[in-house]
Structure formats: structure tokens, C-alpha cells
C-alpha positions as CSV (number, residue, x, y, z in Angstrom):
1,M,-9.5,19.5,42.6
2,K,-10.6,22.3,40.2
3,K,-7.4,21.9,38.2
4,H,-8.0,18.2,37.9
5,L,-11.6,18.7,36.8
6,M,-10.6,21.4,34.3
7,S,-7.9,19.1,32.9
8,A,-10.3,16.2,32.6
9,M,-12.9,18.4,30.8
10,L,-10.2,19.8,28.4
11,T,-9.0,16.2,27.7
12,G,-12.6,15.2,27.0
13,L,-13.1,18.1,24.6
14,L,-9.9,17.2,22.8
15,I,-11.0,13.6,22.4
16,V,-14.5,14.6,21.2
17,G,-12.9,17.1,18.9
18,S,-10.6,14.5,17.4
19,I,-13.3,11.9,17.0
20,S,-16.0,14.1,15.6
21,P,-14.5,14.4,12.1
22,V,-14.3,10.5,11.9
23,M,-17.9,10.2,13.1
24,A,-19.0,12.9,10.8
25,A,-17.3,11.3,7.8
26,G,-18.9,7.9,8.9
27,A,-22.3,9.5,9.1
28,Q,-21.8,10.9,5.6
29,G,-20.7,7.5,4.3
30,G,-17.0,8.4,4.0
31,T,-15.5,6.2,6.7
32,R,-16.4,2.6,7.0
33,I,-15.5,0.9,10.3
34,A,-15.6,-2.8,11.2
35,V,-14.6,-4.8,14.2
36,L,-12.8,-8.1,14.6
37,D,-12.1,-10.3,17.7
38,S,-8.9,-11.8,16.3
39,Q,-8.3,-13.9,19.4
40,A,-11.7,-15.5,19.1
41,A,-11.2,-15.9,15.3
42,L,-7.9,-17.7,15.8
43,L,-9.2,-20.0,18.6
44,S,-12.4,-20.8,16.7
45,S,-10.6,-21.9,13.6
46,D,-10.6,-25.6,12.7
47,V,-6.8,-25.6,12.8
48,A,-6.7,-24.3,16.4
49,K,-9.5,-26.7,17.5
50,A,-7.6,-29.7,16.0
51,A,-4.3,-28.6,17.6
52,L,-6.0,-28.2,21.0
53,A,-7.7,-31.6,20.7
54,K,-4.3,-33.2,19.7
55,L,-2.6,-31.4,22.6
56,Q,-5.2,-32.6,25.1
57,A,-4.8,-36.2,23.9
58,D,-1.0,-36.0,23.9
59,L,-0.9,-34.5,27.4
60,K,-3.3,-37.0,28.9
61,P,-0.6,-39.3,30.3
62,Q,1.1,-36.3,31.9
63,R,-2.2,-35.0,33.4
64,D,-2.9,-38.5,34.7
65,K,0.5,-38.7,36.3
66,H,0.0,-35.2,37.7
67,E,-3.2,-36.3,39.3
68,Q,-1.6,-39.4,40.7
69,L,1.2,-37.3,42.3
70,R,-1.4,-35.0,43.8
71,R,-3.2,-37.9,45.4
72,E,0.1,-39.4,46.7
73,I,1.1,-36.1,48.2
74,M,-2.3,-35.8,49.9
75,A,-2.1,-39.4,51.2
76,L,1.4,-38.8,52.6
77,D,0.2,-35.6,54.3
78,E,-2.9,-37.4,55.8
79,K,-0.6,-40.2,57.0
80,F,1.8,-37.8,58.5
81,Q,-1.0,-35.9,60.3
82,K,-2.3,-39.1,61.8
83,E,1.0,-40.5,62.9
84,V,3.1,-37.4,63.7
85,A,2.7,-37.8,67.4
86,T,4.1,-41.3,67.5
87,M,6.8,-40.8,64.8
88,S,10.5,-40.7,65.6
89,E,12.6,-37.8,64.3
90,K,14.1,-40.2,61.8
91,D,10.6,-41.1,60.5
92,K,9.6,-37.5,60.3
93,K,12.8,-36.7,58.4
94,S,12.1,-39.6,56.0
95,Y,8.5,-38.4,55.5
96,R,9.6,-34.9,54.8
97,A,12.2,-36.1,52.2
98,Q,9.5,-38.3,50.5
99,Q,7.0,-35.4,50.4
100,A,9.7,-33.0,49.1
101,A,10.6,-35.4,46.3
102,K,6.9,-35.9,45.3
103,V,6.3,-32.1,45.4
104,T,9.4,-31.5,43.3
105,E,8.2,-34.1,40.7
106,F,4.7,-32.6,40.8
107,N,6.0,-29.1,40.1
108,S,8.5,-30.3,37.4
109,L,5.7,-32.1,35.6
110,L,3.4,-29.1,35.9
111,Q,6.1,-26.9,34.3
112,Q,6.7,-29.4,31.5
113,V,2.9,-29.5,30.7
114,Q,2.7,-25.7,30.8
115,K,5.8,-25.3,28.5
116,R,4.4,-27.9,26.1
117,S,1.1,-26.1,26.0
118,Q,2.7,-22.7,25.4
119,D,4.9,-24.2,22.6
120,A,1.9,-25.7,20.9
121,E,-0.1,-22.5,21.2
122,Q,2.8,-20.5,19.8
123,E,3.1,-23.0,16.9
124,V,-0.5,-22.6,16.0
125,L,-0.3,-18.8,16.3
126,N,2.8,-18.8,14.0
127,K,0.9,-20.8,11.5
128,L,-2.4,-18.8,11.6
129,V,-1.4,-15.2,12.3
130,P,0.0,-14.5,8.8
131,S,-3.1,-16.0,7.2
132,L,-5.2,-13.9,9.6
133,Q,-3.4,-10.7,8.7
134,A,-3.7,-11.4,5.0
135,I,-7.4,-12.2,5.3
136,V,-8.1,-9.0,7.3
137,E,-6.2,-6.9,4.9
138,D,-8.1,-8.5,2.0
139,M,-11.4,-8.0,3.7
140,R,-10.5,-4.4,4.5
141,K,-9.8,-3.7,0.8
142,A,-12.7,-5.8,-0.5
143,G,-15.2,-4.4,2.0
144,E,-13.8,-0.9,1.5
145,Y,-13.2,-0.6,5.3
146,D,-11.1,2.4,6.4
147,I,-10.7,1.1,9.9
148,I,-10.9,-2.3,11.5
149,L,-10.9,-2.1,15.3
150,D,-10.4,-4.8,18.0
151,R,-13.9,-6.0,18.9
152,R,-13.1,-6.1,22.6
153,S,-12.5,-2.4,22.7
154,A,-15.8,-1.5,21.2
155,V,-18.7,-0.7,23.5
156,A,-21.5,-1.4,21.0
157,V,-21.3,-2.9,17.5
158,A,-23.9,-3.6,14.9
159,P,-23.7,-7.3,14.0
160,E,-23.0,-6.6,10.3
161,S,-19.9,-4.6,11.3
162,D,-18.3,-7.6,13.1
163,L,-16.0,-9.5,10.8
164,T,-15.1,-12.2,13.3
165,K,-17.3,-15.0,11.9
166,R,-16.4,-14.2,8.3
167,V,-12.7,-14.3,9.2
168,V,-13.1,-17.7,10.9
169,D,-14.8,-19.0,7.8
170,R,-11.9,-17.7,5.6
171,L,-9.3,-19.2,8.0
172,N,-11.1,-22.6,7.8
173,A,-11.0,-22.4,4.0
174,V,-7.2,-21.8,3.9
175,K,-5.4,-25.1,3.5
């Protein structure tokens, strides 16, 4: 227990010791730090919103079919529960085959929708990430930032240090 406590204290001192020069430089105006939530910036862009809206519209027939299959499976199950006592083995076997076919179709459709969604998301990312990287690098240089951190890893941030909104605006301006 003492060894673990000593190790934790030593690690804490090393971390504080390594951060102190950066904090001291920042306090003296030497190191400028900003934060960016790149995921939020990408998802908030007009391109991503339009792609998501198009994807939702394109997938509506599949979602409707998926819901129809779900209802059919539920109806088959309810019918089976009501009639199981009076069903012959042949009818039970037939029911199980019907239900298995519906479940297979349901799962297949679900996988198709998920794959299509992932492909569309990857396409948007492939289109936007290079622009995001260029914008961030340009803002780092123009804003004379030494460090731009992921917003989600920061505990507290002054609003003027968060570049997310400005990055979204710049992404939306890119054609």
C-alpha cells in the first residue's frame, strides 16, 4: 500500500513538474492554447447535416420495411403463444420456419442499413477531414496558437479558447 501511494505521489510530482513549464510560459504569454471538438465541428457542418438528411430520406423505405418485419415477427409470436397448445408438430415446425425466415430477413436488412450508414459517414469524413485539418492548421498559425487540444479532454475552458464554432463556420464556407 505504501509503495503504491509513494509511486502515485511520485507520478503526480513528475506530471506537475512537466506541466509547470507550459503553464508558466502560458502565464507569461508565451504559450497559447486553444481547444477544438473536431467531432462536433464535423457533425455540425452544413455538409454533414445535408448528408445525414439525405441518408435518412434514402433509408426511409428500408426503415419502414424493418418496422413491418418487426411487427410481423411480433404477430407470429403472439399467434404462436395463443395456439401452441392446439398446434400439431407439423404446424409448430412450419411456424418456426416462418419465424426464422422473418428474423433472418430482419437481421439482414438491419445489417444493410448499418453498412450503408457507416459508408455514408465514412464518405462525409473522407470529404471533410482534410478541410478540417487545413482549417485547424491555418487557425493555429493565424491565431498564433502553440497547442490545440481536444475539447473533450479539457476540464475547464474559457469560451474564447474554444475554436469549435469558428471551425464550423470555416467548414461551411468551404465549397
